[in-house]
N, C-alpha and C positions, 0 to 999 in steps of 0.2 A: 171490491176487487182485491184488496190486500188480504182479506180473510180467505177469498177463493184461492189465491196463490199459496197461502200457508197450507190449506187443506190439500191442495193438489201439487205440492212441491215436487214430489217424486216423479209424477207424470211429466211436469215441465222440464225437469232436469234430464229425463230420458229423451225427450224430444230434442233438446238442445244438443245432446251428445250425438244423436243420429244425424242431425243436420250438419254438424261439424265433420262427421265421417264422410258424408256425401260430397261435401265441398273438397275435402282432402283428396278423395278418389278422383275427382275431376282434374285436379292439377298434377297428381303424382302417378296415377295409374293409366290414364288415357293418353296414348301417344300424341305428341304435338306434330301437326302436319307442317313440313317446311315448304313454304311457298316459293323458295328459290329453285326447287327442283321441278322438272317437267311434270312429275307426278309424285304421289306420296309414298312410292314404294322404295325409292332409293335411299342410300345412307345420307345422313345430315352433313352438309358442308361444314368445313372448319375454316374460319377466317382468322388469319394471323398476319403479322408483319414480316417482311423479308429482311434478314440480316446481311446476306451476301449472295451474289450470283457466282457460282463456281465455274460453270461453263454453260453451253447452250441448252442443256437438258437437266441441270442440277442446281438446286437452291438450298441455302441454309436459312432456316427461320430464326426468329428472335429467341425462341425457346431452345435453340440448339439442334432441333431435328433437321435431318437432311432429307430433302425431297427429290425423288427421281421422277421426272415428268413422264407420264404414260404415253404409249403409242408412238413415240418418236425417238430418233437417235441423231445426234449431231456429231460433228468432228471433234476429236479430242484436242487438248492443248498442244500447240506446236504443229498441228496439221492444217492444211489449207482450208479456209472457210470457218475455222474454229473461232477466230476473233470476231468475225462478223455475226456469228450465231450468238456468242456471248453478249455482244453489245446490243443486239436486238432484244434479247431476253431482259436485259437491264432496262431498256426503254419500255417494255411492256409492264414490268413490275413497278416502274416509276409512275405509272398512270394513276395508281391509287392502291387501296387495300386489296390484298390478294385473297381469293377464295380457293380453298382446296377441296376437291371432292374425291372420295375413294371409289374403287370398283370392288371386285370380288376378292382381291388379294391385298393385304395391308402392307407387307414389306417384301423386299427382295432378299437374296441370299446375303447381301452385304449389310442388311439392317436398315437400308434406306426406305423411307415411306414412299409408296407408289401412289401418285396423285395426278388427277387432272387439275390444271391450274387455270383460273379465270380472273380477269380484272374488268373493271368498268371504265370506259373512256369518259371524256368530258361531257358527252351527251347522255351518259347513263346507259350506254349499250354494253351488254355483257359480252366479253370477248373470250373465246376459247383459245388460250395462248398456245397450247400444244398443237392444235389444228392449224393455227395461223403460222407457226414456225414451219410446218410442212408446206403450206400453201405459198409461202414466200420463198421457198427453195433454200431454206437454211437448215432443214432436217429432212431425213427420209422417214417414211412410215416404218414403224418398228412394232408390229402387232403381235402380242403373245396370245396364247390360248385363252387366258383369263380376260382378255379384252377383245375377243373375236367378234363380239357384237358390233364393234365400231370399225371393223376392217374396211367395209365399203366406203365409209366416210373418209378415212385417212388415205386409202389407196387412191381414191378419186382426187383428193387434194394434192397428192404427189403427182398424179398424172397431169393435173392442171398446171402445176409449177413446171413440169417437164416440157409440156407443149408450148408454154410461154417463155421458156428459157429463163426462169427467174433464179436468182442466187447461183448456187453451184451447178445449176442445169445449163448455164451458158455454154454454147458449143465451142469446142476446140477447132483450131484451124487445120488440124491433122485428120486424115481420113484413115484411121486405124479402127478396125471392126472386130467385135467379138463374134466369131462365126461358129463356135461350138463349145460345149462343155461336156466332159465325161465325169459324172459325179457318182458313179456306181459305188456303193459301199464296199470297202475292202479292195477296190481295184486301183488302177492307175488314174487317180483323180487329177484332171488337168483342164485348163481352158485354152482354147486356140485363138490367137490373134492374127489378123490379116492386114497387111498394108495395102489398102486400095488406092493409095495416092500415087503420084508420079515420081516422087523423090524418096530417098532414104530418110528414115526418121530415127533419131536417137531417143531411146526410151528412158534415158537417165532421169530419175526422180519422178517418173510416172507412177501412179498408184492404181492398184486394182483392189476393189473392196466388195465384200459381201454386205449383208444388212447391218453388221456391226463392226467387224474387224477389217483392217486393210493391210496390204503388202506393198512395200515400196520397191520398185524395180531399180536395179543397178544399171550401169552403163551398158547398153546393148543397141546395136544398130540393126534396124529392120529394113531390109531392102524393099524397093517397090515390087509389088506382086508376090512377096514372100510371106510365109507364115512362121509363127513361133508358138510352141506349146509351153504353157506355164504350169509346171507340175507342183502339186501340193507337198509331196514327200521328198526324200533326199535323193541326191544324184549330182553328177558333175555337169555344169553348164557347158553347152556347145553352141554351134551355129544355129541350131533349130530348137533347142530346148533350154528352158530356165527352170531351176528348182528352188522352191521356197524353203525346203529343209524343215518342214514341220513334222511333228510326231503324231498329229491327229488331223482329222478331216478339216477342210476349210469351207467346202460347199455342202449345204444340206441336200441329202438325197430326196427329201420330201418336197422342197421348193425353196427358191432363194432369188436373189437379185445380184447382177454383176454390174458394178460401177467402174468404168475405166476412165481415168482422168490423166490429162497430160501434166507436164512439169509445172504448169502455171495454175493447176487446179481446175481447169476447164474440162467439161465432159466430152470425151472422144466417142464413147459409145455406152449404151445401157442395154442390158438384156435381163429379162426375168422369166422364171419357169416354175411350174408346179404351184403348190399352195405355200405362199410366203408367211402364213401364220406360224409362229414359232411354238414348239412344244406339242 
């Protein structure tokens, strides 16, 4: 045997080199399928620990990266329901290690990483935190063009929360309705509110919000049976008109949602129109 090896050393060495190359290719050239995804076509999840919960839709990870949760928008600090959303997100991430999954766009204009966030509960069930925040009424669906594939899922969760009056979908005692919106590009953009109740209502500290930004109303008394137009651009307030004094549009001409909340943060009315997917 030893004599044979000596005579055929070159052949044996060549065979060993080829075998090593085949093994190396198996581990370094062939993609590894991630079993945590529904199929093997999506990006690989990134599992990290959370350093800080900034608010209801923003995390800071242990490596310093800032994560903006996809498909949702929560109230900003100082706004009604902001604290509840922040606290609920803290409870979710406290369940265990957080898994982040990307979609088609890695970062937003501010450099924040755009991610879906998942955790596992004590029973090992994988929870979509973004979706649950909407379903529990602590966030509204906020779907951009790059996540349009998920629009039905998130808008359905929002509708479920609204119909069951969860979180900030709890109904106001006041019967103020959004009865119309003029959102024509370049025109007199405004929303019309109607007092369908039997008493005068003070709109002080009421808020009107599109899918992301909101406007806080000042002291204004809306008589029973009366209407008021809330204009986007500049003007002088009077008995029938309020002006937001903005330099650019507030409502999307493509599609948007109108959230009207009373001074206690309870939902007085909601209206949506067109295609709410942004971009």
